DONU-579902 format. One record per atom (N, C-alpha, C): residue number from 1; atom name; x, y, z. Coordinates in nm, 3 decimals, m for minus. Each point is the difference from the previous one (the first is absolute). Layout:
residues N
+-----+------+---------+---------+---------+
|  nr | atom |    east |   north |      up |
+-----+------+---------+---------+---------+
| NUM |   CA |       X |       Y |       Z |
...
+-----+------+---------+---------+---------+
This chain:
residues 96
+-----+------+---------+---------+---------+
|  nr | atom |    east |   north |      up |
+-----+------+---------+---------+---------+
|   1 |    N |  m0.333 |   0.518 |  m6.449 |
|   1 |   CA |   0.101 |  m0.017 |   0.084 |
|   1 |    C |   0.106 |   0.102 |   0.008 |
|   2 |    N |   0.024 |   0.072 |   0.109 |
|   2 |   CA |   0.087 |   0.121 |  m0.038 |
|   2 |    C |   0.140 |  m0.064 |  m0.016 |
|   3 |    N |   0.088 |   0.098 |  m0.060 |
|   3 |   CA |   0.151 |  m0.035 |  m0.034 |
|   3 |    C |   0.084 |   0.004 |   0.120 |
|   4 |    N |   0.109 |  m0.077 |  m0.004 |
|   4 |   CA |   0.079 |   0.004 |   0.140 |
|   4 |    C |   0.084 |   0.082 |  m0.029 |
|   5 |    N |   0.028 |   0.083 |   0.109 |
|   5 |   CA |   0.116 |   0.129 |   0.017 |
|   5 |    C |   0.137 |  m0.076 |  m0.026 |
|   6 |    N |   0.093 |   0.052 |  m0.051 |
|   6 |   CA |   0.126 |  m0.012 |  m0.011 |
|   6 |    C |   0.092 |   0.091 |   0.060 |
|   7 |    N |  m0.037 |   0.024 |   0.137 |
|   7 |   CA |   0.070 |   0.119 |   0.033 |
|   7 |    C |   0.149 |  m0.062 |   0.051 |
|   8 |    N |   0.082 |   0.095 |   0.075 |
|   8 |   CA |   0.139 |  m0.034 |   0.020 |
|   8 |    C |   0.006 |  m0.103 |   0.112 |
|   9 |    N |  m0.118 |  m0.009 |   0.079 |
|   9 |   CA |   0.038 |  m0.111 |   0.126 |
|   9 |    C |  m0.091 |  m0.104 |  m0.063 |
|  10 |    N |  m0.026 |  m0.060 |  m0.112 |
|  10 |   CA |  m0.067 |  m0.075 |  m0.040 |
|  10 |    C |   0.055 |  m0.168 |   0.023 |
|  11 |    N |  m0.049 |  m0.080 |   0.076 |
|  11 |   CA |   0.035 |  m0.132 |   0.002 |
|  11 |    C |   0.120 |   0.006 |   0.125 |
|  12 |    N |   0.007 |   0.095 |   0.101 |
|  12 |   CA |   0.095 |  m0.007 |   0.104 |
|  12 |    C |  m0.061 |  m0.020 |   0.129 |
|  13 |    N |  m0.064 |  m0.074 |   0.007 |
|  13 |   CA |  m0.088 |  m0.001 |   0.146 |
|  13 |    C |   0.094 |  m0.063 |   0.108 |
|  14 |    N |   0.058 |  m0.114 |  m0.052 |
|  14 |   CA |   0.102 |  m0.056 |   0.100 |
|  14 |    C |   0.137 |   0.056 |  m0.023 |
|  15 |    N |   0.051 |   0.037 |  m0.094 |
|  15 |   CA |   0.148 |   0.078 |  m0.025 |
|  15 |    C |  m0.006 |   0.124 |   0.076 |
|  16 |    N |  m0.129 |   0.060 |   0.036 |
|  16 |   CA |   0.040 |   0.152 |   0.084 |
|  16 |    C |  m0.067 |  m0.019 |   0.144 |
|  17 |    N |  m0.037 |  m0.134 |   0.039 |
|  17 |   CA |  m0.092 |  m0.029 |   0.114 |
|  17 |    C |   0.137 |   0.051 |   0.119 |
|  18 |    N |  m0.072 |   0.058 |   0.080 |
|  18 |   CA |   0.057 |   0.031 |   0.149 |
|  18 |    C |  m0.052 |  m0.092 |   0.108 |
|  19 |    N |   0.101 |  m0.074 |   0.096 |
|  19 |   CA |  m0.046 |  m0.049 |   0.088 |
|  19 |    C |  m0.033 |   0.074 |   0.135 |
|  20 |    N |  m0.100 |  m0.063 |   0.070 |
|  20 |   CA |  m0.084 |   0.078 |   0.100 |
|  20 |    C |   0.105 |   0.053 |   0.120 |
|  21 |    N |   0.101 |  m0.067 |   0.009 |
|  21 |   CA |   0.080 |   0.027 |   0.125 |
|  21 |    C |   0.147 |   0.100 |  m0.043 |
|  22 |    N |   0.014 |   0.025 |  m0.139 |
|  22 |   CA |   0.106 |   0.049 |  m0.049 |
|  22 |    C |  m0.024 |   0.172 |   0.067 |
|  23 |    N |   0.113 |   0.049 |   0.052 |
|  23 |   CA |  m0.009 |   0.127 |   0.059 |
|  23 |    C |   0.088 |   0.096 |  m0.093 |
|  24 |    N |  m0.076 |   0.113 |  m0.035 |
|  24 |   CA |   0.078 |   0.131 |  m0.081 |
|  24 |    C |   0.100 |   0.058 |   0.105 |
|  25 |    N |   0.109 |   0.036 |  m0.020 |
|  25 |   CA |   0.084 |   0.108 |   0.074 |
|  25 |    C |   0.041 |   0.107 |  m0.071 |
|  26 |    N |   0.003 |   0.116 |   0.055 |
|  26 |   CA |   0.057 |   0.129 |  m0.054 |
|  26 |    C |   0.116 |  m0.013 |  m0.087 |
|  27 |    N |   0.104 |  m0.090 |   0.066 |
|  27 |   CA |   0.097 |  m0.030 |  m0.082 |
|  27 |    C |   0.041 |  m0.024 |  m0.136 |
|  28 |    N |  m0.129 |  m0.095 |  m0.026 |
|  28 |   CA |  m0.016 |  m0.068 |  m0.134 |
|  28 |    C |  m0.026 |   0.125 |  m0.114 |
|  29 |    N |  m0.044 |   0.081 |   0.053 |
|  29 |   CA |  m0.033 |   0.157 |  m0.105 |
|  29 |    C |   0.149 |   0.066 |  m0.005 |
|  30 |    N |   0.091 |   0.020 |   0.113 |
|  30 |   CA |   0.096 |   0.082 |   0.006 |
|  30 |    C |   0.132 |  m0.078 |  m0.036 |
|  31 |    N |   0.008 |  m0.124 |  m0.054 |
|  31 |   CA |   0.100 |  m0.080 |  m0.055 |
|  31 |    C |   0.088 |   0.100 |  m0.092 |
|  32 |    N |   0.123 |  m0.014 |  m0.014 |
|  32 |   CA |   0.100 |   0.073 |  m0.086 |
|  32 |    C |   0.077 |  m0.105 |  m0.064 |
|  33 |    N |   0.014 |  m0.004 |  m0.125 |
|  33 |   CA |   0.070 |  m0.060 |  m0.096 |
|  33 |    C |   0.118 |   0.089 |  m0.073 |
|  34 |    N |   0.097 |  m0.076 |  m0.030 |
|  34 |   CA |   0.126 |   0.074 |  m0.091 |
|  34 |    C |   0.002 |  m0.051 |  m0.160 |
|  35 |    N |   0.056 |   0.075 |  m0.066 |
|  35 |   CA |   0.006 |  m0.050 |  m0.158 |
|  35 |    C |   0.075 |  m0.124 |   0.027 |
|  36 |    N |  m0.042 |  m0.115 |  m0.091 |
|  36 |   CA |   0.078 |  m0.108 |  m0.022 |
|  36 |    C |  m0.049 |  m0.105 |   0.123 |
|  37 |    N |  m0.088 |   0.037 |   0.082 |
|  37 |   CA |  m0.062 |  m0.101 |   0.083 |
|  37 |    C |  m0.082 |  m0.100 |  m0.071 |
|  38 |    N |   0.019 |  m0.112 |   0.033 |
|  38 |   CA |  m0.124 |  m0.129 |  m0.037 |
|  38 |    C |  m0.096 |   0.012 |   0.064 |
|  39 |    N |  m0.109 |   0.003 |  m0.038 |
|  39 |   CA |  m0.109 |  m0.008 |   0.056 |
|  39 |    C |  m0.121 |  m0.095 |  m0.047 |
|  40 |    N |  m0.095 |  m0.055 |   0.097 |
|  40 |   CA |  m0.108 |  m0.074 |  m0.056 |
|  40 |    C |  m0.127 |   0.076 |   0.022 |
|  41 |    N |  m0.070 |  m0.010 |  m0.120 |
|  41 |   CA |  m0.153 |   0.069 |  m0.008 |
|  41 |    C |  m0.092 |  m0.088 |   0.046 |
|  42 |    N |  m0.056 |   0.055 |   0.145 |
|  42 |   CA |  m0.104 |  m0.074 |   0.070 |
|  42 |    C |  m0.103 |   0.096 |   0.017 |
|  43 |    N |  m0.126 |  m0.025 |  m0.056 |
|  43 |   CA |  m0.065 |   0.112 |  m0.002 |
|  43 |    C |  m0.103 |  m0.004 |   0.119 |
|  44 |    N |   0.019 |   0.108 |   0.093 |
|  44 |   CA |  m0.108 |   0.025 |   0.089 |
|  44 |    C |  m0.154 |   0.047 |  m0.043 |
|  45 |    N |  m0.079 |  m0.077 |   0.003 |
|  45 |   CA |  m0.134 |   0.020 |  m0.050 |
|  45 |    C |  m0.088 |   0.150 |   0.085 |
|  46 |    N |   0.067 |  m0.008 |   0.115 |
|  46 |   CA |  m0.070 |   0.119 |   0.072 |
|  46 |    C |   0.027 |   0.128 |  m0.047 |
|  47 |    N |   0.134 |   0.023 |  m0.031 |
|  47 |   CA |   0.066 |   0.106 |  m0.064 |
|  47 |    C |  m0.021 |   0.057 |  m0.126 |
|  48 |    N |  m0.092 |   0.050 |  m0.079 |
|  48 |   CA |  m0.037 |   0.039 |  m0.160 |
|  48 |    C |   0.098 |   0.084 |  m0.061 |
|  49 |    N |   0.084 |   0.058 |   0.083 |
|  49 |   CA |   0.084 |   0.126 |  m0.041 |
|  49 |    C |   0.127 |  m0.083 |  m0.067 |
|  50 |    N |   0.038 |   0.026 |  m0.115 |
|  50 |   CA |   0.113 |  m0.060 |  m0.059 |
|  50 |    C |   0.018 |  m0.131 |  m0.040 |
|  51 |    N |  m0.128 |  m0.092 |   0.009 |
|  51 |   CA |   0.002 |  m0.136 |  m0.018 |
|  51 |    C |   0.031 |  m0.017 |  m0.126 |
|  52 |    N |   0.104 |  m0.111 |  m0.041 |
|  52 |   CA |  m0.003 |  m0.036 |  m0.138 |
|  52 |    C |  m0.101 |  m0.099 |  m0.052 |
|  53 |    N |  m0.017 |  m0.018 |  m0.118 |
|  53 |   CA |  m0.082 |  m0.140 |  m0.048 |
|  53 |    C |   0.008 |  m0.087 |   0.053 |
|  54 |    N |  m0.089 |  m0.092 |   0.040 |
|  54 |   CA |   0.013 |  m0.127 |   0.057 |
|  54 |    C |   0.067 |  m0.120 |  m0.058 |
|  55 |    N |   0.033 |   0.047 |  m0.134 |
|  55 |   CA |   0.076 |  m0.109 |  m0.070 |
|  55 |    C |   0.145 |  m0.003 |   0.062 |
|  56 |    N |   0.057 |   0.109 |   0.066 |
|  56 |   CA |   0.116 |  m0.006 |   0.030 |
|  56 |    C |   0.045 |  m0.021 |   0.151 |
|  57 |    N |  m0.139 |  m0.035 |   0.054 |
|  57 |   CA |   0.027 |  m0.045 |   0.131 |
|  57 |    C |   0.100 |  m0.127 |   0.026 |
|  58 |    N |   0.095 |  m0.017 |   0.086 |
|  58 |   CA |   0.096 |  m0.108 |   0.005 |
|  58 |    C |   0.104 |   0.015 |  m0.074 |
|  59 |    N |   0.037 |   0.092 |  m0.063 |
|  59 |   CA |   0.102 |   0.020 |  m0.104 |
|  59 |    C |   0.129 |   0.085 |   0.065 |
|  60 |    N |   0.130 |  m0.028 |  m0.049 |
|  60 |   CA |   0.093 |   0.048 |   0.040 |
|  60 |    C |   0.055 |   0.128 |  m0.080 |
|  61 |    N |   0.042 |   0.108 |   0.063 |
|  61 |   CA |   0.040 |   0.096 |  m0.085 |
|  61 |    C |   0.118 |   0.098 |   0.066 |
|  62 |    N |   0.054 |   0.110 |  m0.062 |
|  62 |   CA |   0.081 |   0.049 |   0.054 |
|  62 |    C |  m0.023 |   0.172 |   0.019 |
|  63 |    N |   0.011 |   0.027 |   0.087 |
|  63 |   CA |  m0.035 |   0.182 |   0.050 |
|  63 |    C |   0.118 |   0.079 |  m0.102 |
|  64 |    N |  m0.063 |   0.048 |  m0.097 |
|  64 |   CA |   0.096 |   0.076 |  m0.096 |
|  64 |    C |  m0.028 |   0.163 |   0.039 |
|  65 |    N |  m0.075 |   0.044 |   0.087 |
|  65 |   CA |  m0.024 |   0.122 |   0.026 |
|  65 |    C |  m0.130 |   0.065 |   0.080 |
|  66 |    N |  m0.036 |   0.109 |   0.032 |
|  66 |   CA |  m0.110 |   0.036 |   0.054 |
|  66 |    C |  m0.076 |   0.123 |  m0.074 |
|  67 |    N |  m0.164 |  m0.026 |   0.030 |
|  67 |   CA |  m0.066 |   0.132 |  m0.038 |
|  67 |    C |  m0.081 |   0.026 |   0.095 |
|  68 |    N |   0.024 |   0.105 |   0.079 |
|  68 |   CA |  m0.105 |   0.026 |   0.099 |
|  68 |    C |   0.016 |  m0.079 |   0.092 |
|  69 |    N |  m0.115 |  m0.066 |   0.051 |
|  69 |   CA |   0.023 |  m0.083 |   0.121 |
|  69 |    C |   0.016 |  m0.131 |  m0.032 |
|  70 |    N |  m0.010 |  m0.034 |  m0.158 |
|  70 |   CA |   0.014 |  m0.122 |  m0.049 |
|  70 |    C |   0.134 |  m0.049 |  m0.030 |
|  71 |    N |   0.038 |  m0.132 |  m0.033 |
|  71 |   CA |   0.114 |   0.001 |  m0.038 |
|  71 |    C |  m0.011 |  m0.105 |  m0.178 |
|  72 |    N |   0.098 |   0.048 |  m0.073 |
|  72 |   CA |  m0.003 |  m0.082 |  m0.139 |
|  72 |    C |   0.078 |  m0.113 |  m0.007 |
|  73 |    N |  m0.135 |  m0.133 |  m0.016 |
|  73 |   CA |   0.091 |  m0.090 |   0.022 |
|  73 |    C |   0.012 |  m0.070 |  m0.159 |
|  74 |    N |   0.111 |  m0.071 |  m0.026 |
|  74 |   CA |   0.007 |  m0.056 |  m0.139 |
|  74 |    C |  m0.023 |  m0.147 |   0.023 |
|  75 |    N |  m0.081 |  m0.063 |  m0.075 |
|  75 |   CA |   0.001 |  m0.123 |  m0.031 |
|  75 |    C |   0.016 |  m0.065 |  m0.124 |
|  76 |    N |   0.046 |  m0.121 |   0.006 |
|  76 |   CA |   0.003 |  m0.062 |  m0.165 |
|  76 |    C |  m0.151 |  m0.094 |  m0.005 |
|  77 |    N |  m0.072 |   0.042 |  m0.087 |
|  77 |   CA |  m0.131 |  m0.083 |  m0.035 |
|  77 |    C |   0.020 |  m0.057 |  m0.129 |
|  78 |    N |   0.029 |  m0.134 |   0.006 |
|  78 |   CA |   0.036 |  m0.071 |  m0.094 |
|  78 |    C |   0.159 |   0.057 |  m0.055 |
|  79 |    N |  m0.005 |   0.045 |  m0.104 |
|  79 |   CA |   0.114 |   0.073 |  m0.062 |
|  79 |    C |   0.046 |   0.127 |   0.000 |
|  80 |    N |  m0.143 |   0.075 |   0.044 |
|  80 |   CA |  m0.007 |   0.142 |  m0.002 |
|  80 |    C |   0.036 |   0.064 |   0.149 |
|  81 |    N |   0.082 |   0.096 |   0.010 |
|  81 |   CA |   0.026 |   0.054 |   0.112 |
|  81 |    C |  m0.108 |   0.114 |   0.008 |
|  82 |    N |  m0.097 |  m0.017 |   0.136 |
|  82 |   CA |  m0.081 |   0.119 |   0.018 |
|  82 |    C |   0.017 |   0.046 |   0.148 |
|  83 |    N |  m0.030 |   0.148 |  m0.001 |
|  83 |   CA |   0.002 |   0.107 |   0.089 |
|  83 |    C |  m0.122 |   0.007 |   0.044 |
|  84 |    N |  m0.016 |   0.017 |   0.158 |
|  84 |   CA |  m0.115 |   0.040 |   0.047 |
|  84 |    C |   0.002 |   0.074 |   0.118 |
|  85 |    N |  m0.073 |   0.101 |   0.008 |
|  85 |   CA |  m0.007 |   0.055 |   0.168 |
|  85 |    C |  m0.074 |  m0.076 |   0.102 |
|  86 |    N |   0.055 |  m0.034 |   0.103 |
|  86 |   CA |  m0.059 |  m0.082 |   0.128 |
|  86 |    C |   0.030 |   0.052 |   0.125 |
|  87 |    N |  m0.099 |   0.040 |   0.073 |
|  87 |   CA |  m0.008 |   0.021 |   0.135 |
|  87 |    C |   0.063 |  m0.060 |   0.063 |
|  88 |    N |   0.096 |   0.020 |   0.114 |
|  88 |   CA |   0.076 |  m0.066 |   0.101 |
|  88 |    C |  m0.094 |  m0.118 |   0.065 |
|  89 |    N |  m0.115 |   0.008 |   0.019 |
|  89 |   CA |  m0.065 |  m0.074 |   0.094 |
|  89 |    C |  m0.026 |  m0.129 |  m0.078 |
|  90 |    N |   0.032 |   0.014 |  m0.146 |
|  90 |   CA |  m0.031 |  m0.133 |  m0.075 |
|  90 |    C |   0.147 |  m0.088 |  m0.021 |
|  91 |    N |   0.089 |   0.061 |   0.042 |
|  91 |   CA |   0.156 |  m0.069 |  m0.007 |
|  91 |    C |   0.050 |  m0.047 |   0.096 |
|  92 |    N |   0.095 |  m0.122 |   0.000 |
|  92 |   CA |   0.068 |  m0.050 |   0.112 |
|  92 |    C |   0.148 |  m0.016 |  m0.081 |
|  93 |    N |   0.084 |   0.041 |   0.113 |
|  93 |   CA |   0.126 |  m0.029 |  m0.046 |
|  93 |    C |   0.035 |  m0.149 |  m0.010 |
|  94 |    N |   0.069 |  m0.025 |  m0.074 |
|  94 |   CA |   0.068 |  m0.149 |  m0.035 |
|  94 |    C |   0.121 |   0.013 |   0.015 |
|  95 |    N |   0.078 |  m0.098 |   0.097 |
|  95 |   CA |   0.134 |  m0.044 |   0.034 |
|  95 |    C |   0.052 |  m0.059 |  m0.115 |
|  96 |    N |   0.114 |   0.046 |  m0.067 |
|  96 |   CA |   0.075 |  m0.099 |  m0.091 |
|  96 |    C |   0.140 |   0.036 |   0.002 |
+-----+------+---------+---------+---------+
């Protein structure tokens, strides 16, 4: 029996699922955020560029800067603060 792979998309069949009627728009790629904006990480599985690890799907964070076309998002994973570059198609603005 072959050994099971442990890739970055392991056990994400339901988490990264897209519904058949969901439509992608160009504005999703062109969203702009300012430093200090609160965002929600919602991974779009159709866009592979700038995709964060699936463990961060559904987490809230703060935009602290930009790097190229991506934004640097700081999240708190338990007690550690982590920074990661995330493409804007995987971010949603949160009203607070």
